[in-house]
N, C-alpha and C positions, 0 to 999 in steps of 0.2 A: 886525938881523934882520925881512924887511917880511913887509909880510901878503903867503899861503895865494891863488895864482889860485884861486877861483873861478868852476863849471862847474855847471853838473844837470842829472837825469837823471832817468829814471820804469823805473819795473816791465815787463821787457816779458812775462811771464805776470807774471798778478795772485798777489798772494800772496807770491812772493817775489823775492824783490833779489840771487837768482843770473844772472841774466840780467838787464841794466842800459841802454836808450840811450839816448847823451851830447847835452845839449847846447850849447852858447856862452849860454843865459839862459833863464831864471825859463817867458820866455814862450815859446822853441818846447816847455820840456818839458810844460808845460801844451800848446799847445796837440795837440804829439803823442802824450803819453795822454790824451786829450780824441781822439780822434782814430780810435786804436788803437784804445781802449776800447770808443767805438759798432764799431765793424769787426770790434770781433769780440762782439760782444755782436751784428750779424746774423750771427753766424755758429754763433754759438749762445745763447741766447738766457738759460742757464742758468745766465752766467756769474755766478758773486756776489759773486767779491773783485776792489775795485776795486784802481785802481791806483795805485801812491803814487810823490810827486818830489820825491829826492832831493835837496838839499845838496853838492856835493862839493872839498872841499879837497883840494885837490894840492898838496904836496910841492916841494919842487926837485929837483930829478930832474936827478942827474949823469948824463956820459954813462957808468957803470959801467951804471945805471938803465935808460938809452934802449941801451941795445945787448941789455941780457938781457929788457925786454918784444916788439922784436927778432928772436932768439929765444924767448925761453916765451913764448910770446903769456899764458901759466896765470897768471904772477909782478906782472902789467900791474897791477892793483889795487895790491900790498902794498905795490910799488915805486913809484907814482905817487899812487894817494890816501894823504893825512892825516888828513879824517877825515870824516863821512859822517853827514845828517839826515837826519832827516821831515821833511818842508813844506807838505805838503800831501796828500791818496788824492781820487782822479778817481773814480766812481761815480755 
């Protein structure tokens, strides 16, 4: 068995991980999270929660997993994500 592929993600809504933006690298996640946080603060100075960045380990997706995700996007996390670990908080 080989190591899981790793991608990174950051919160779109500060303080919740229900909606995440995914990137190929930590640098891109950090840049995206920082820019997103600054945009949110510019729109509403009372943004209190920071934006978490996560390291995401991917499962080896089977053909069945891919078909399910394409037809039912709500199942994507359960089918594709093996691990998720918070690595930084932008605030």
